[in-house]
N, CA, C and O atoms as a GROMACS GRO file, in nm:
protein
  324
    1MET      N    1   9.087  -5.955  -0.003
    1MET     CA    2   9.017  -5.942   0.069
    1MET      C    3   9.030  -5.978   0.208
    1MET      O    4   9.010  -6.097   0.235
    2GLN      N    5   9.063  -5.888   0.312
    2GLN     CA    6   9.058  -5.909   0.453
    2GLN      C    7   8.981  -6.022   0.526
    2GLN      O    8   8.860  -6.001   0.538
    3THR      N    9   9.012  -6.095   0.557
    3THR     CA   10   8.939  -6.224   0.688
    3THR      C   11   8.984  -6.203   0.803
    3THR      O   12   9.098  -6.161   0.826
    4GLN      N   13   8.900  -6.232   0.886
    4GLN     CA   14   8.902  -6.212   1.057
    4GLN      C   15   8.830  -6.407   1.092
    4GLN      O   16   8.734  -6.475   1.055
    5GLU      N   17   8.984  -6.426   1.204
    5GLU     CA   18   8.884  -6.564   1.217
    5GLU      C   19   8.808  -6.531   1.348
    5GLU      O   20   8.842  -6.456   1.439
    6ILE      N   21   8.649  -6.634   1.328
    6ILE     CA   22   8.601  -6.640   1.391
    6ILE      C   23   8.541  -6.790   1.460
    6ILE      O   24   8.556  -6.884   1.381
    7THR      N   25   8.468  -6.833   1.605
    7THR     CA   26   8.460  -6.954   1.630
    7THR      C   27   8.278  -6.962   1.612
    7THR      O   28   8.214  -6.864   1.651
    8ILE      N   29   8.213  -7.070   1.557
    8ILE     CA   30   8.125  -7.085   1.536
    8ILE      C   31   8.036  -7.262   1.594
    8ILE      O   32   8.121  -7.343   1.630
    9HIS      N   33   7.949  -7.294   1.598
    9HIS     CA   34   7.946  -7.383   1.666
    9HIS      C   35   7.868  -7.494   1.586
    9HIS      O   36   7.745  -7.492   1.601
   10VAL      N   37   7.913  -7.576   1.516
   10VAL     CA   38   7.808  -7.731   1.421
   10VAL      C   39   7.860  -7.861   1.480
   10VAL      O   40   7.945  -7.922   1.546
   11THR      N   41   7.777  -7.858   1.427
   11THR     CA   42   7.707  -8.063   1.429
   11THR      C   43   7.894  -8.107   1.457
   11THR      O   44   7.982  -8.029   1.421
   12PRO      N   45   7.924  -8.239   1.522
   12PRO     CA   46   8.059  -8.301   1.520
   12PRO      C   47   8.050  -8.360   1.399
   12PRO      O   48   8.162  -8.381   1.355
   13GLU      N   49   7.958  -8.397   1.323
   13GLU     CA   50   7.983  -8.462   1.193
   13GLU      C   51   8.017  -8.331   1.109
   13GLU      O   52   8.110  -8.348   1.029
   14ALA      N   53   7.959  -8.198   1.110
   14ALA     CA   54   8.066  -8.096   1.014
   14ALA      C   55   8.166  -8.079   1.026
   14ALA      O   56   8.244  -8.091   0.932
   15ALA      N   57   8.198  -8.052   1.129
   15ALA     CA   58   8.360  -8.035   1.238
   15ALA      C   59   8.442  -8.148   1.186
   15ALA      O   60   8.563  -8.143   1.207
   16SER      N   61   8.389  -8.257   1.115
   16SER     CA   62   8.455  -8.388   1.087
   16SER      C   63   8.469  -8.360   0.942
   16SER      O   64   8.585  -8.378   0.904
   17ILE      N   65   8.390  -8.323   0.853
   17ILE     CA   66   8.392  -8.310   0.747
   17ILE      C   67   8.490  -8.149   0.726
   17ILE      O   68   8.574  -8.141   0.635
   18TYR      N   69   8.470  -8.063   0.797
   18TYR     CA   70   8.545  -7.919   0.734
   18TYR      C   71   8.706  -7.964   0.780
   18TYR      O   72   8.805  -7.926   0.718
   19LYS      N   73   8.709  -8.029   0.867
   19LYS     CA   74   8.868  -8.088   0.960
   19LYS      C   75   8.922  -8.141   0.852
   19LYS      O   76   9.025  -8.090   0.808
   20SER      N   77   8.866  -8.252   0.789
   20SER     CA   78   8.946  -8.373   0.661
   20SER      C   79   8.952  -8.280   0.532
   20SER      O   80   9.044  -8.291   0.451
   21ALA      N   81   8.863  -8.200   0.516
   21ALA     CA   82   8.842  -8.147   0.394
   21ALA      C   83   9.013  -8.034   0.339
   21ALA      O   84   9.081  -7.948   0.395
   22SER      N   85   9.014  -8.111   0.190
   22SER     CA   86   9.172  -8.048   0.140
   22SER      C   87   9.176  -7.876   0.196
   22SER      O   88   9.065  -7.824   0.206
   23GLU      N   89   9.273  -7.807   0.225
   23GLU     CA   90   9.303  -7.642   0.199
   23GLU      C   91   9.216  -7.600   0.084
   23GLU      O   92   9.167  -7.488   0.097
   24GLN      N   93   9.196  -7.645   0.007
   24GLN     CA   94   9.128  -7.572  -0.111
   24GLN      C   95   8.975  -7.591  -0.105
   24GLN      O   96   8.891  -7.530  -0.171
   25GLU      N   97   8.954  -7.694  -0.007
   25GLU     CA   98   8.813  -7.703   0.015
   25GLU      C   99   8.733  -7.625   0.152
   25GLU      O  100   8.614  -7.599   0.174
   26ARG      N  101   8.833  -7.607   0.215
   26ARG     CA  102   8.813  -7.513   0.358
   26ARG      C  103   8.847  -7.371   0.282
   26ARG      O  104   8.766  -7.295   0.335
   27ARG      N  105   8.900  -7.316   0.216
   27ARG     CA  106   8.900  -7.192   0.152
   27ARG      C  107   8.763  -7.185   0.061
   27ARG      O  108   8.701  -7.078   0.061
   28LYS      N  109   8.716  -7.290  -0.012
   28LYS     CA  110   8.567  -7.250  -0.038
   28LYS      C  111   8.412  -7.239   0.052
   28LYS      O  112   8.307  -7.173   0.052
   29LEU      N  113   8.481  -7.356   0.128
   29LEU     CA  114   8.395  -7.357   0.287
   29LEU      C  115   8.390  -7.187   0.312
   29LEU      O  116   8.300  -7.105   0.299
   30ASP      N  117   8.483  -7.180   0.341
   30ASP     CA  118   8.497  -7.019   0.441
   30ASP      C  119   8.474  -6.893   0.332
   30ASP      O  120   8.432  -6.782   0.362
   31ALA      N  121   8.506  -6.929   0.220
   31ALA     CA  122   8.408  -6.795   0.139
   31ALA      C  123   8.249  -6.790   0.145
   31ALA      O  124   8.179  -6.700   0.192
   32LEU      N  125   8.201  -6.944   0.071
   32LEU     CA  126   8.084  -6.947   0.106
   32LEU      C  127   7.996  -6.892   0.234
   32LEU      O  128   7.892  -6.827   0.226
   33LEU      N  129   8.068  -6.938   0.361
   33LEU     CA  130   7.992  -6.896   0.472
   33LEU      C  131   7.998  -6.772   0.471
   33LEU      O  132   7.899  -6.700   0.485
   34SER      N  133   8.134  -6.726   0.453
   34SER     CA  134   8.134  -6.554   0.453
   34SER      C  135   8.050  -6.467   0.362
   34SER      O  136   7.981  -6.372   0.399
   35LEU      N  137   8.066  -6.513   0.233
   35LEU     CA  138   7.939  -6.449   0.164
   35LEU      C  139   7.785  -6.459   0.252
   35LEU      O  140   7.723  -6.354   0.269
   36ARG      N  141   7.730  -6.589   0.304
   36ARG     CA  142   7.607  -6.607   0.333
   36ARG      C  143   7.580  -6.479   0.440
   36ARG      O  144   7.511  -6.377   0.439
   37LEU      N  145   7.664  -6.537   0.522
   37LEU     CA  146   7.650  -6.412   0.650
   37LEU      C  147   7.649  -6.315   0.633
   37LEU      O  148   7.579  -6.248   0.709
   38SER      N  149   7.719  -6.246   0.530
   38SER     CA  150   7.685  -6.091   0.516
   38SER      C  151   7.538  -6.110   0.428
   38SER      O  152   7.449  -6.035   0.466
   39GLU      N  153   7.501  -6.204   0.312
   39GLU     CA  154   7.344  -6.223   0.317
   39GLU      C  155   7.260  -6.189   0.390
   39GLU      O  156   7.195  -6.085   0.395
   40VAL      N  157   7.260  -6.325   0.481
   40VAL     CA  158   7.145  -6.270   0.606
   40VAL      C  159   7.083  -6.140   0.666
   40VAL      O  160   6.973  -6.095   0.700
   41SER      N  161   7.247  -6.093   0.659
   41SER     CA  162   7.192  -5.980   0.739
   41SER      C  163   7.086  -5.852   0.708
   41SER      O  164   7.030  -5.761   0.770
   42ARG      N  165   7.099  -5.929   0.512
   42ARG     CA  166   7.020  -5.873   0.441
   42ARG      C  167   6.870  -5.891   0.443
   42ARG      O  168   6.847  -6.000   0.391
   43PRO      N  169   6.760  -5.834   0.480
   43PRO     CA  170   6.626  -5.907   0.496
   43PRO      C  171   6.548  -5.939   0.360
   43PRO      O  172   6.436  -5.990   0.364
   44SER      N  173   6.621  -5.904   0.220
   44SER     CA  174   6.505  -5.902   0.111
   44SER      C  175   6.530  -6.084   0.121
   44SER      O  176   6.467  -6.138   0.030
   45ARG      N  177   6.568  -6.135   0.164
   45ARG     CA  178   6.561  -6.313   0.084
   45ARG      C  179   6.549  -6.366   0.247
   45ARG      O  180   6.600  -6.304   0.340
   46SER      N  181   6.473  -6.491   0.261
   46SER     CA  182   6.478  -6.595   0.360
   46SER      C  183   6.579  -6.632   0.386
   46SER      O  184   6.659  -6.594   0.300
   47LEU      N  185   6.627  -6.692   0.467
   47LEU     CA  186   6.720  -6.768   0.513
   47LEU      C  187   6.752  -6.911   0.447
   47LEU      O  188   6.861  -6.952   0.409
   48LYS      N  189   6.636  -6.973   0.443
   48LYS     CA  190   6.601  -7.072   0.384
   48LYS      C  191   6.646  -7.102   0.187
   48LYS      O  192   6.703  -7.197   0.134
   49GLU      N  193   6.594  -6.991   0.136
   49GLU     CA  194   6.617  -6.896   0.027
   49GLU      C  195   6.770  -6.920  -0.008
   49GLU      O  196   6.821  -6.994  -0.092
   50ILE      N  197   6.828  -6.829   0.088
   50ILE     CA  198   6.994  -6.841   0.098
   50ILE      C  199   7.071  -6.992   0.104
   50ILE      O  200   7.142  -7.043   0.018
   51MET      N  201   7.042  -7.029   0.202
   51MET     CA  202   7.069  -7.157   0.204
   51MET      C  203   7.081  -7.225   0.049
   51MET      O  204   7.189  -7.266   0.007
   52ARG      N  205   6.957  -7.231  -0.032
   52ARG     CA  206   6.909  -7.343  -0.107
   52ARG      C  207   7.050  -7.261  -0.219
   52ARG      O  208   7.147  -7.322  -0.267
   53GLU      N  209   7.029  -7.162  -0.230
   53GLU     CA  210   7.134  -7.105  -0.304
   53GLU      C  211   7.306  -7.109  -0.297
   53GLU      O  212   7.400  -7.121  -0.376
   54ALA      N  213   7.288  -7.094  -0.179
   54ALA     CA  214   7.445  -7.187  -0.118
   54ALA      C  215   7.475  -7.296  -0.171
   54ALA      O  216   7.569  -7.317  -0.247
   55SER      N  217   7.421  -7.345  -0.146
   55SER     CA  218   7.435  -7.480  -0.200
   55SER      C  219   7.403  -7.542  -0.329
   55SER      O  220   7.427  -7.658  -0.360
   56ARG      N  221   7.330  -7.428  -0.420
   56ARG     CA  222   7.341  -7.465  -0.610
   56ARG      C  223   7.457  -7.395  -0.591
   56ARG      O  224   7.507  -7.406  -0.703
   57GLU      N  225   7.554  -7.314  -0.511
   57GLU     CA  226   7.665  -7.241  -0.560
   57GLU      C  227   7.775  -7.330  -0.531
   57GLU      O  228   7.872  -7.331  -0.607
   58ALA      N  229   7.771  -7.413  -0.418
   58ALA     CA  230   7.844  -7.524  -0.386
   58ALA      C  231   7.858  -7.575  -0.523
   58ALA      O  232   7.943  -7.543  -0.607
   59ARG      N  233   7.783  -7.640  -0.530
   59ARG     CA  234   7.786  -7.775  -0.596
   59ARG      C  235   7.846  -7.701  -0.719
   59ARG      O  236   7.969  -7.708  -0.729
   60LYS      N  237   7.788  -7.642  -0.800
   60LYS     CA  238   7.876  -7.544  -0.933
   60LYS      C  239   7.979  -7.520  -0.855
   60LYS      O  240   8.027  -7.615  -0.917
   61ARG      N  241   8.049  -7.492  -0.793
   61ARG     CA  242   8.244  -7.508  -0.759
   61ARG      C  243   8.292  -7.609  -0.715
   61ARG      O  244   8.408  -7.607  -0.677
   62GLY      N  245   8.189  -7.762  -0.707
   62GLY     CA  246   8.272  -7.884  -0.681
   62GLY      C  247   8.277  -7.986  -0.596
   62GLY      O  248   8.315  -8.103  -0.601
   63LEU      N  249   8.185  -7.852  -0.440
   63LEU     CA  250   8.158  -7.948  -0.358
   63LEU      C  251   8.061  -8.027  -0.316
   63LEU      O  252   7.952  -7.988  -0.357
   64THR      N  253   8.058  -8.120  -0.253
   64THR     CA  254   7.987  -8.253  -0.334
   64THR      C  255   7.827  -8.232  -0.236
   64THR      O  256   7.824  -8.170  -0.130
   65GLU      N  257   7.754  -8.270  -0.275
   65GLU     CA  258   7.627  -8.300  -0.217
   65GLU      C  259   7.630  -8.334  -0.064
   65GLU      O  260   7.559  -8.261   0.005
   66GLU      N  261   7.688  -8.415  -0.009
   66GLU     CA  262   7.711  -8.473   0.071
   66GLU      C  263   7.781  -8.391   0.180
   66GLU      O  264   7.777  -8.424   0.299
   67ILE      N  265   7.855  -8.266   0.126
   67ILE     CA  266   7.915  -8.170   0.201
   67ILE      C  267   7.785  -8.047   0.258
   67ILE      O  268   7.754  -8.003   0.369
   68THR      N  269   7.729  -8.022   0.100
   68THR     CA  270   7.639  -7.917   0.122
   68THR      C  271   7.512  -7.969   0.243
   68THR      O  272   7.470  -7.899   0.335
   69GLN      N  273   7.479  -8.078   0.218
   69GLN     CA  274   7.393  -8.168   0.298
   69GLN      C  275   7.434  -8.121   0.398
   69GLN      O  276   7.394  -8.015   0.446
   70THR      N  277   7.533  -8.202   0.451
   70THR     CA  278   7.578  -8.191   0.588
   70THR      C  279   7.581  -8.044   0.678
   70THR      O  280   7.542  -8.027   0.793
   71GLU      N  281   7.644  -7.940   0.578
   71GLU     CA  282   7.673  -7.805   0.663
   71GLU      C  283   7.516  -7.738   0.643
   71GLU      O  284   7.494  -7.634   0.705
   72TRP      N  285   7.439  -7.777   0.584
   72TRP     CA  286   7.251  -7.731   0.596
   72TRP      C  287   7.205  -7.816   0.680
   72TRP      O  288   7.093  -7.786   0.720
   73SER      N  289   7.232  -7.877   0.707
   73SER     CA  290   7.114  -8.008   0.801
   73SER      C  291   7.112  -7.928   0.942
   73SER      O  292   7.192  -7.847   0.990
   74ASP      N  293   6.967  -7.991   0.998
   74ASP     CA  294   6.983  -7.962   1.121
   74ASP      C  295   6.893  -8.043   1.183
   74ASP      O  296   6.822  -8.105   1.103
   75ASP      N  297   6.868  -8.067   1.313
   75ASP     CA  298   6.797  -8.181   1.360
   75ASP      C  299   6.646  -8.146   1.334
   75ASP      O  300   6.561  -8.234   1.348
   76ARG      N  301   6.611  -8.017   1.295
   76ARG     CA  302   6.454  -7.986   1.247
   76ARG      C  303   6.433  -8.028   1.148
   76ARG      O  304   6.312  -8.044   1.137
   77GLY      N  305   6.503  -8.068   1.034
   77GLY     CA  306   6.474  -8.138   0.927
   77GLY      C  307   6.477  -7.970   0.838
   77GLY      O  308   6.368  -7.941   0.789
   78LEU      N  309   6.548  -7.904   0.825
   78LEU     CA  310   6.571  -7.743   0.715
   78LEU      C  311   6.649  -7.821   0.633
   78LEU      O  312   6.672  -7.751   0.535
   79ALA      N  313   6.712  -7.950   0.617
   79ALA     CA  314   6.820  -7.979   0.517
   79ALA      C  315   6.809  -7.930   0.355
   79ALA      O  316   6.846  -7.823   0.307
   80ARG      N  317   6.750  -8.036   0.292
   80ARG     CA  318   6.742  -8.008   0.203
   80ARG      C  319   6.670  -7.914   0.095
   80ARG      O  320   6.549  -7.916   0.074
   81PRO      N  321   6.782  -7.816   0.017
   81PRO     CA  322   6.742  -7.748  -0.029
   81PRO      C  323   6.687  -7.740  -0.175
   81PRO      O  324   6.636  -7.636  -0.216
   0.00000   0.00000   0.00000
């Protein structure tokens, strides 16, 4: 699969977690984000539903609850899928 580098804005905590992740964990996060961004463009499901599924899939693939919660959290309380 071809990839393209992009820049996104995340919380300082999320950036720290990503930067401290192993190369394997980063690849998983990259793939997960890529899939989810593609799915968001399809209006069949809500963003919140996609985020819940993404968290479930991430946990299945070995990402910790802390990482998934941090990635999907924001100040508006959308976090807990």
